[in-house]
Chimera marker file (.cmm) of the C-alpha trace (Angstrom):
<marker_set name="trace">
<marker id="1" x="-0.746" y="16.952" z="8.412" r="1" g="1" b="0" radius="0.5"/>
<marker id="2" x="2.443" y="14.982" z="8.004" r="1" g="1" b="0" radius="0.5"/>
<marker id="3" x="1.520" y="11.448" z="6.939" r="1" g="1" b="0" radius="0.5"/>
<marker id="4" x="4.996" y="10.076" z="7.619" r="1" g="1" b="0" radius="0.5"/>
<marker id="5" x="3.947" y="9.558" z="11.235" r="1" g="1" b="0" radius="0.5"/>
<marker id="6" x="1.310" y="7.044" z="10.174" r="1" g="1" b="0" radius="0.5"/>
<marker id="7" x="3.084" y="4.118" z="8.480" r="1" g="1" b="0" radius="0.5"/>
<marker id="8" x="0.053" y="1.854" z="8.824" r="1" g="1" b="0" radius="0.5"/>
<marker id="9" x="-1.896" y="4.089" z="6.419" r="1" g="1" b="0" radius="0.5"/>
<marker id="10" x="0.287" y="3.061" z="3.478" r="1" g="1" b="0" radius="0.5"/>
<marker id="11" x="1.836" y="6.494" z="2.927" r="1" g="1" b="0" radius="0.5"/>
<marker id="12" x="5.288" y="6.981" z="1.400" r="1" g="1" b="0" radius="0.5"/>
<marker id="13" x="7.000" y="7.951" z="4.659" r="1" g="1" b="0" radius="0.5"/>
<marker id="14" x="6.509" y="4.431" z="5.925" r="1" g="1" b="0" radius="0.5"/>
<marker id="15" x="4.252" y="1.502" z="5.413" r="1" g="1" b="0" radius="0.5"/>
<marker id="16" x="3.879" y="-0.258" z="2.077" r="1" g="1" b="0" radius="0.5"/>
<marker id="17" x="5.346" y="1.295" z="-1.049" r="1" g="1" b="0" radius="0.5"/>
<marker id="18" x="4.774" y="0.047" z="-4.538" r="1" g="1" b="0" radius="0.5"/>
<marker id="19" x="6.852" y="-2.942" z="-5.547" r="1" g="1" b="0" radius="0.5"/>
<marker id="20" x="8.804" y="-2.829" z="-8.817" r="1" g="1" b="0" radius="0.5"/>
<marker id="21" x="6.336" y="-5.225" z="-10.434" r="1" g="1" b="0" radius="0.5"/>
<marker id="22" x="3.363" y="-3.141" z="-9.288" r="1" g="1" b="0" radius="0.5"/>
<marker id="23" x="5.062" y="0.105" z="-10.431" r="1" g="1" b="0" radius="0.5"/>
<marker id="24" x="5.534" y="-1.395" z="-13.915" r="1" g="1" b="0" radius="0.5"/>
<marker id="25" x="1.927" y="-2.588" z="-14.033" r="1" g="1" b="0" radius="0.5"/>
<marker id="26" x="0.544" y="0.835" z="-13.021" r="1" g="1" b="0" radius="0.5"/>
<marker id="27" x="3.050" y="2.851" z="-15.060" r="1" g="1" b="0" radius="0.5"/>
<marker id="28" x="4.556" y="4.696" z="-12.082" r="1" g="1" b="0" radius="0.5"/>
<marker id="29" x="8.131" y="5.959" z="-12.479" r="1" g="1" b="0" radius="0.5"/>
<marker id="30" x="10.817" y="4.891" z="-9.997" r="1" g="1" b="0" radius="0.5"/>
<marker id="31" x="11.420" y="8.478" z="-8.874" r="1" g="1" b="0" radius="0.5"/>
<marker id="32" x="7.754" y="9.037" z="-7.956" r="1" g="1" b="0" radius="0.5"/>
<marker id="33" x="6.973" y="8.490" z="-4.297" r="1" g="1" b="0" radius="0.5"/>
<marker id="34" x="3.517" y="6.924" z="-4.336" r="1" g="1" b="0" radius="0.5"/>
<marker id="35" x="1.627" y="4.573" z="-2.071" r="1" g="1" b="0" radius="0.5"/>
<marker id="36" x="-0.381" y="1.569" z="-3.164" r="1" g="1" b="0" radius="0.5"/>
<marker id="37" x="-4.052" y="2.515" z="-2.819" r="1" g="1" b="0" radius="0.5"/>
<marker id="38" x="-5.238" y="-1.060" z="-3.322" r="1" g="1" b="0" radius="0.5"/>
<marker id="39" x="-3.018" y="-2.218" z="-0.456" r="1" g="1" b="0" radius="0.5"/>
<marker id="40" x="-4.237" y="0.620" z="1.772" r="1" g="1" b="0" radius="0.5"/>
<marker id="41" x="-7.891" y="-0.132" z="1.032" r="1" g="1" b="0" radius="0.5"/>
<marker id="42" x="-7.455" y="-3.838" z="1.719" r="1" g="1" b="0" radius="0.5"/>
<marker id="43" x="-5.866" y="-3.104" z="5.088" r="1" g="1" b="0" radius="0.5"/>
<marker id="44" x="-8.250" y="-0.347" z="6.150" r="1" g="1" b="0" radius="0.5"/>
<marker id="45" x="-11.633" y="-1.648" z="4.997" r="1" g="1" b="0" radius="0.5"/>
<marker id="46" x="-13.641" y="-3.527" z="7.564" r="1" g="1" b="0" radius="0.5"/>
<marker id="47" x="-16.060" y="-5.980" z="5.883" r="1" g="1" b="0" radius="0.5"/>
<marker id="48" x="-18.533" y="-5.647" z="8.770" r="1" g="1" b="0" radius="0.5"/>
<marker id="49" x="-18.910" y="-1.902" z="8.210" r="1" g="1" b="0" radius="0.5"/>
<marker id="50" x="-19.388" y="-2.470" z="4.488" r="1" g="1" b="0" radius="0.5"/>
<marker id="51" x="-22.114" y="-5.037" z="5.168" r="1" g="1" b="0" radius="0.5"/>
<marker id="52" x="-23.863" y="-2.715" z="7.631" r="1" g="1" b="0" radius="0.5"/>
<marker id="53" x="-23.861" y="0.147" z="5.101" r="1" g="1" b="0" radius="0.5"/>
<marker id="54" x="-25.128" y="-2.116" z="2.306" r="1" g="1" b="0" radius="0.5"/>
<marker id="55" x="-27.850" y="-3.559" z="4.547" r="1" g="1" b="0" radius="0.5"/>
<marker id="56" x="-28.953" y="-0.090" z="5.616" r="1" g="1" b="0" radius="0.5"/>
<marker id="57" x="-29.166" y="1.010" z="1.991" r="1" g="1" b="0" radius="0.5"/>
<marker id="58" x="-31.320" y="-2.010" z="1.115" r="1" g="1" b="0" radius="0.5"/>
<marker id="59" x="-33.673" y="-1.282" z="4.021" r="1" g="1" b="0" radius="0.5"/>
<marker id="60" x="-34.010" y="2.375" z="3.004" r="1" g="1" b="0" radius="0.5"/>
<marker id="61" x="-34.831" y="1.444" z="-0.608" r="1" g="1" b="0" radius="0.5"/>
<marker id="62" x="-37.471" y="-1.056" z="0.544" r="1" g="1" b="0" radius="0.5"/>
<marker id="63" x="-38.981" y="1.480" z="2.964" r="1" g="1" b="0" radius="0.5"/>
<marker id="64" x="-39.175" y="4.122" z="0.227" r="1" g="1" b="0" radius="0.5"/>
<marker id="65" x="-40.854" y="1.665" z="-2.151" r="1" g="1" b="0" radius="0.5"/>
<marker id="66" x="-43.409" y="0.729" z="0.492" r="1" g="1" b="0" radius="0.5"/>
<marker id="67" x="-44.139" y="4.357" z="1.376" r="1" g="1" b="0" radius="0.5"/>
<marker id="68" x="-44.242" y="5.556" z="-2.238" r="1" g="1" b="0" radius="0.5"/>
<marker id="69" x="-45.910" y="2.677" z="-4.085" r="1" g="1" b="0" radius="0.5"/>
<marker id="70" x="-47.525" y="0.090" z="-1.815" r="1" g="1" b="0" radius="0.5"/>
<marker id="71" x="-49.253" y="2.309" z="0.725" r="1" g="1" b="0" radius="0.5"/>
<marker id="72" x="-50.868" y="4.645" z="-1.833" r="1" g="1" b="0" radius="0.5"/>
<marker id="73" x="-52.320" y="1.671" z="-3.728" r="1" g="1" b="0" radius="0.5"/>
<marker id="74" x="-53.971" y="0.090" z="-0.693" r="1" g="1" b="0" radius="0.5"/>
<marker id="75" x="-55.088" y="3.284" z="1.029" r="1" g="1" b="0" radius="0.5"/>
<marker id="76" x="-58.724" y="4.300" z="0.654" r="1" g="1" b="0" radius="0.5"/>
<marker id="77" x="-58.814" y="8.101" z="0.679" r="1" g="1" b="0" radius="0.5"/>
<marker id="78" x="-62.596" y="8.270" z="0.790" r="1" g="1" b="0" radius="0.5"/>
<marker id="79" x="-65.267" y="9.378" z="-1.643" r="1" g="1" b="0" radius="0.5"/>
<marker id="80" x="-64.330" y="12.034" z="-4.190" r="1" g="1" b="0" radius="0.5"/>
<marker id="81" x="-60.543" y="11.760" z="-3.814" r="1" g="1" b="0" radius="0.5"/>
<marker id="82" x="-58.690" y="10.875" z="-6.998" r="1" g="1" b="0" radius="0.5"/>
<marker id="83" x="-56.247" y="7.978" z="-6.723" r="1" g="1" b="0" radius="0.5"/>
<marker id="84" x="-54.412" y="7.800" z="-10.069" r="1" g="1" b="0" radius="0.5"/>
<marker id="85" x="-52.639" y="4.548" z="-9.228" r="1" g="1" b="0" radius="0.5"/>
<marker id="86" x="-55.931" y="2.637" z="-9.015" r="1" g="1" b="0" radius="0.5"/>
<marker id="87" x="-57.636" y="4.113" z="-12.090" r="1" g="1" b="0" radius="0.5"/>
<marker id="88" x="-54.725" y="4.344" z="-14.585" r="1" g="1" b="0" radius="0.5"/>
<marker id="89" x="-54.228" y="8.091" z="-14.163" r="1" g="1" b="0" radius="0.5"/>
<marker id="90" x="-57.801" y="9.110" z="-14.987" r="1" g="1" b="0" radius="0.5"/>
<marker id="91" x="-59.803" y="10.890" z="-12.341" r="1" g="1" b="0" radius="0.5"/>
<link id1="1" id2="2" r="1" g="1" b="0" radius="0.2"/>
<link id1="2" id2="3" r="1" g="1" b="0" radius="0.2"/>
<link id1="3" id2="4" r="1" g="1" b="0" radius="0.2"/>
<link id1="4" id2="5" r="1" g="1" b="0" radius="0.2"/>
<link id1="5" id2="6" r="1" g="1" b="0" radius="0.2"/>
<link id1="6" id2="7" r="1" g="1" b="0" radius="0.2"/>
<link id1="7" id2="8" r="1" g="1" b="0" radius="0.2"/>
<link id1="8" id2="9" r="1" g="1" b="0" radius="0.2"/>
<link id1="9" id2="10" r="1" g="1" b="0" radius="0.2"/>
<link id1="10" id2="11" r="1" g="1" b="0" radius="0.2"/>
<link id1="11" id2="12" r="1" g="1" b="0" radius="0.2"/>
<link id1="12" id2="13" r="1" g="1" b="0" radius="0.2"/>
<link id1="13" id2="14" r="1" g="1" b="0" radius="0.2"/>
<link id1="14" id2="15" r="1" g="1" b="0" radius="0.2"/>
<link id1="15" id2="16" r="1" g="1" b="0" radius="0.2"/>
<link id1="16" id2="17" r="1" g="1" b="0" radius="0.2"/>
<link id1="17" id2="18" r="1" g="1" b="0" radius="0.2"/>
<link id1="18" id2="19" r="1" g="1" b="0" radius="0.2"/>
<link id1="19" id2="20" r="1" g="1" b="0" radius="0.2"/>
<link id1="20" id2="21" r="1" g="1" b="0" radius="0.2"/>
<link id1="21" id2="22" r="1" g="1" b="0" radius="0.2"/>
<link id1="22" id2="23" r="1" g="1" b="0" radius="0.2"/>
<link id1="23" id2="24" r="1" g="1" b="0" radius="0.2"/>
<link id1="24" id2="25" r="1" g="1" b="0" radius="0.2"/>
<link id1="25" id2="26" r="1" g="1" b="0" radius="0.2"/>
<link id1="26" id2="27" r="1" g="1" b="0" radius="0.2"/>
<link id1="27" id2="28" r="1" g="1" b="0" radius="0.2"/>
<link id1="28" id2="29" r="1" g="1" b="0" radius="0.2"/>
<link id1="29" id2="30" r="1" g="1" b="0" radius="0.2"/>
<link id1="30" id2="31" r="1" g="1" b="0" radius="0.2"/>
<link id1="31" id2="32" r="1" g="1" b="0" radius="0.2"/>
<link id1="32" id2="33" r="1" g="1" b="0" radius="0.2"/>
<link id1="33" id2="34" r="1" g="1" b="0" radius="0.2"/>
<link id1="34" id2="35" r="1" g="1" b="0" radius="0.2"/>
<link id1="35" id2="36" r="1" g="1" b="0" radius="0.2"/>
<link id1="36" id2="37" r="1" g="1" b="0" radius="0.2"/>
<link id1="37" id2="38" r="1" g="1" b="0" radius="0.2"/>
<link id1="38" id2="39" r="1" g="1" b="0" radius="0.2"/>
<link id1="39" id2="40" r="1" g="1" b="0" radius="0.2"/>
<link id1="40" id2="41" r="1" g="1" b="0" radius="0.2"/>
<link id1="41" id2="42" r="1" g="1" b="0" radius="0.2"/>
<link id1="42" id2="43" r="1" g="1" b="0" radius="0.2"/>
<link id1="43" id2="44" r="1" g="1" b="0" radius="0.2"/>
<link id1="44" id2="45" r="1" g="1" b="0" radius="0.2"/>
<link id1="45" id2="46" r="1" g="1" b="0" radius="0.2"/>
<link id1="46" id2="47" r="1" g="1" b="0" radius="0.2"/>
<link id1="47" id2="48" r="1" g="1" b="0" radius="0.2"/>
<link id1="48" id2="49" r="1" g="1" b="0" radius="0.2"/>
<link id1="49" id2="50" r="1" g="1" b="0" radius="0.2"/>
<link id1="50" id2="51" r="1" g="1" b="0" radius="0.2"/>
<link id1="51" id2="52" r="1" g="1" b="0" radius="0.2"/>
<link id1="52" id2="53" r="1" g="1" b="0" radius="0.2"/>
<link id1="53" id2="54" r="1" g="1" b="0" radius="0.2"/>
<link id1="54" id2="55" r="1" g="1" b="0" radius="0.2"/>
<link id1="55" id2="56" r="1" g="1" b="0" radius="0.2"/>
<link id1="56" id2="57" r="1" g="1" b="0" radius="0.2"/>
<link id1="57" id2="58" r="1" g="1" b="0" radius="0.2"/>
<link id1="58" id2="59" r="1" g="1" b="0" radius="0.2"/>
<link id1="59" id2="60" r="1" g="1" b="0" radius="0.2"/>
<link id1="60" id2="61" r="1" g="1" b="0" radius="0.2"/>
<link id1="61" id2="62" r="1" g="1" b="0" radius="0.2"/>
<link id1="62" id2="63" r="1" g="1" b="0" radius="0.2"/>
<link id1="63" id2="64" r="1" g="1" b="0" radius="0.2"/>
<link id1="64" id2="65" r="1" g="1" b="0" radius="0.2"/>
<link id1="65" id2="66" r="1" g="1" b="0" radius="0.2"/>
<link id1="66" id2="67" r="1" g="1" b="0" radius="0.2"/>
<link id1="67" id2="68" r="1" g="1" b="0" radius="0.2"/>
<link id1="68" id2="69" r="1" g="1" b="0" radius="0.2"/>
<link id1="69" id2="70" r="1" g="1" b="0" radius="0.2"/>
<link id1="70" id2="71" r="1" g="1" b="0" radius="0.2"/>
<link id1="71" id2="72" r="1" g="1" b="0" radius="0.2"/>
<link id1="72" id2="73" r="1" g="1" b="0" radius="0.2"/>
<link id1="73" id2="74" r="1" g="1" b="0" radius="0.2"/>
<link id1="74" id2="75" r="1" g="1" b="0" radius="0.2"/>
<link id1="75" id2="76" r="1" g="1" b="0" radius="0.2"/>
<link id1="76" id2="77" r="1" g="1" b="0" radius="0.2"/>
<link id1="77" id2="78" r="1" g="1" b="0" radius="0.2"/>
<link id1="78" id2="79" r="1" g="1" b="0" radius="0.2"/>
<link id1="79" id2="80" r="1" g="1" b="0" radius="0.2"/>
<link id1="80" id2="81" r="1" g="1" b="0" radius="0.2"/>
<link id1="81" id2="82" r="1" g="1" b="0" radius="0.2"/>
<link id1="82" id2="83" r="1" g="1" b="0" radius="0.2"/>
<link id1="83" id2="84" r="1" g="1" b="0" radius="0.2"/>
<link id1="84" id2="85" r="1" g="1" b="0" radius="0.2"/>
<link id1="85" id2="86" r="1" g="1" b="0" radius="0.2"/>
<link id1="86" id2="87" r="1" g="1" b="0" radius="0.2"/>
<link id1="87" id2="88" r="1" g="1" b="0" radius="0.2"/>
<link id1="88" id2="89" r="1" g="1" b="0" radius="0.2"/>
<link id1="89" id2="90" r="1" g="1" b="0" radius="0.2"/>
<link id1="90" id2="91" r="1" g="1" b="0" radius="0.2"/>
</marker_set>
């Protein structure tokens, strides 16, 4: 795929190239045709999507903790079933 047709993506064929100051800071030579990844990420990252992904991850971690730790401690499995969480691992 030829990225020169997509200048908004920050590729060398168009869009934002590295400035001289940024090239010096990153140690990129003048003859190297590079794009600024930080610039591309800032322009192409939607904060709403990031918040949705982070929120989903938090919900999954909480659900796994509830299913793996909380429910087994409060569930009564009946007579004769060993529940190591309640009796410190001894059955």
